[in-house]
N, C-alpha and C positions, 0 to 999 in steps of 0.2 A: 153596691153602688160605689163604695168606697173604692175599689178597685179601677172602677170605670173610669172615675174622675183622675184619680192619681195611681198610675198604674202600677208605680216604684214603693208605693207606700207598702212600710213594715206590717205582719204579720200582726192581726191586730190580740189584744191580751182580752178574750171574750169574758173570763173572771172580772177582770177591771170593769168591761164594758158592760157588764150584768149589776155591777155594785153601783155604777153611774144612775142608771135605769132603775133601781131600785130607791135611789136618792130622790128621784126626779120626782116618783111617784109619792114616796112616804113626806119626803122634806118639804118637798117645795109644791105636793098637791096635784100633779101632773097626772094627765089619764095615758096610755098608752095610743091614742087615736091623735091625741094633741101632739104627743112627741114625734110620731109617725108625720104626721102632716107637716110639723114645724120642718123637721129634719129635709123632707121630698124636698120643700121650697128652697132650702137653702142649699140643697144639692141642684139645682135646678138655676139659681142666680146666679149671676156673672164673678161677682165679688164672693161672695158667702161659699160658692161651691170649694175653693180652692184655701176655707181658711175652717172648716168644719167639720171633721171628717171623723169625728168618733162624740159618742154620746157627751164624753166629760165636756168637750170645747161648746157642744151643744146647748150644756146644761149651762154654762159661764155665759156665753152670750145670747140665752134666750130672750131676754129684754131687748135688745138689740134687734134681733132677727125678727120678733111679733112689730114693735115698729115698724122697719122695713117692709117687711110685709103686707103690716095695713095697710101705710103709704100708698106701695104697688096698686094692693087691691081696691082701693080709695082711686086711683088714679091721680096722684099726688107722687111724681117724682122727687127724689133728692137734688138733681140739677137745675140748673138755673133756666127758665124758659128759653127757649129760642129766639133768637132777634129776628125781625122782620125787616131786613134792611131796605125794603121798598116803599115800605109804609111812610104815607105823606099827610097821616091824620095830624098831625103836630103843627102842619102849617096853616090848616083851617081861619080864617080869621083875621091873616096880617096881610095886609095890603102892603105892597111895593109900588 
């Protein structure tokens, strides 16, 4: 998946990746399914796909990733709502 996102990425250090996954399981109490689901979501997100390319970065940004994913799933976006420049509701009740 990483090579798909960043074809010029360095060859992964799989021993380091395995250690980071072990740390997420033992120290952080995460399971493999949660790691895979969050990593897959990060790889599909426009912003995070270029920032989370390894288990170490996944572990480091876990809380931020979860918050963003949960907001997205709830239908809440981090961006401002679109302005409706043709809305005239604000003028009702004003006599000219």
